[in-house]
Kinemage of the C-alpha trace (Angstrom):
@kinemage 1
@onewidth
@group {chain A} dominant
@subgroup {mainchain}
@vectorlist {calphas} color= white
{ca met a 1} P -8.737 6.383 7.874
{ca ile a 2} L -5.727 6.380 5.592
{ca thr a 3} L -5.192 8.001 2.218
{ca val a 4} L -4.432 5.883 -0.846
{ca asn a 5} L -3.386 7.703 -4.006
{ca gly a 6} L -5.150 10.833 -2.736
{ca ser a 7} L -8.431 9.153 -1.742
{ca pro a 8} L -9.619 8.242 1.759
{ca ala a 9} L -9.761 4.519 2.593
{ca glu a 10} L -10.346 2.257 5.580
{ca gly a 11} L -7.135 0.524 6.538
{ca ala a 12} L -5.741 1.798 9.838
{ca gly a 13} L -4.759 -0.994 12.226
{ca arg a 14} L -4.187 -3.548 9.454
{ca leu a 15} L -1.103 -5.055 7.894
{ca leu a 16} L -0.164 -3.438 4.608
{ca leu a 17} L 0.051 -6.819 2.859
{ca asp a 18} L -3.509 -7.723 3.910
{ca phe a 19} L -4.793 -4.328 2.810
{ca leu a 20} L -3.133 -4.659 -0.590
{ca arg a 21} L -4.469 -8.160 -1.275
{ca glu a 22} L -7.990 -7.303 -0.147
{ca asn a 23} L -8.023 -4.307 -2.470
{ca gly a 24} L -6.928 -6.240 -5.545
{ca tyr a 25} L -3.247 -5.330 -5.672
{ca asp a 26} L -0.661 -7.954 -6.602
{ca pro a 27} L 2.209 -7.285 -4.179
{ca ala a 28} L 4.730 -8.563 -6.741
{ca arg a 29} L 3.668 -5.955 -9.309
{ca ile a 30} L 3.497 -2.753 -7.276
{ca ala a 31} L 5.626 -0.167 -5.513
{ca val a 32} L 4.379 1.421 -2.297
{ca glu a 33} L 5.343 4.722 -0.739
{ca arg a 34} L 4.163 5.266 2.848
{ca asn a 35} L 4.339 8.786 4.240
{ca gly a 36} L 7.012 9.724 1.720
{ca ala a 37} L 9.236 6.657 2.163
{ca ile a 38} L 9.402 3.806 -0.344
{ca leu a 39} L 8.840 0.411 1.284
{ca ser a 40} L 10.606 -2.735 0.158
{ca arg a 41} L 8.322 -5.655 -0.666
{ca ser a 42} L 9.875 -7.640 2.170
{ca arg a 43} L 8.314 -5.156 4.621
{ca phe a 44} L 4.723 -5.387 3.321
{ca gly a 45} L 3.905 -8.255 5.712
{ca glu a 46} L 5.301 -6.507 8.777
{ca thr a 47} L 4.129 -2.929 8.212
{ca trp a 48} L 1.059 -1.900 10.205
{ca leu a 49} L -1.040 0.933 8.805
{ca asp a 50} L -1.664 3.789 11.212
{ca glu a 51} L -4.443 6.354 11.321
{ca gly a 52} L -3.545 9.181 8.931
{ca asp a 53} L -1.001 7.220 6.862
{ca ala a 54} L -0.666 8.311 3.241
{ca leu a 55} L 0.064 5.604 0.669
{ca glu a 56} L 0.993 6.031 -2.955
{ca ile a 57} L 0.653 2.765 -4.856
{ca val a 58} L 1.998 2.349 -8.369
{ca gln a 59} L 1.195 -0.761 -10.417
{ca phe a 60} L 3.588 -2.061 -13.034
{ca val a 61} L 1.848 -2.935 -16.287
{ca gly a 62} L 3.433 -4.948 -19.078
{ca gly a 63} L 2.646 -4.596 -22.711
{ca gly a 64} L 3.836 -2.961 -25.823
């Protein structure tokens, strides 16, 4: 199990990019913090999620 924005989620042992896409996030429109460190988008496809990881995901929304 991992924690995403304070809620438990299945995701350990998977690539972050796969997890994001399968959960409806557009990687181009989000920022991700993993265990207190902000990840660059270029690392989403090479970052493996580990048991106990804590993610904070913020989506950018346009509008006026």
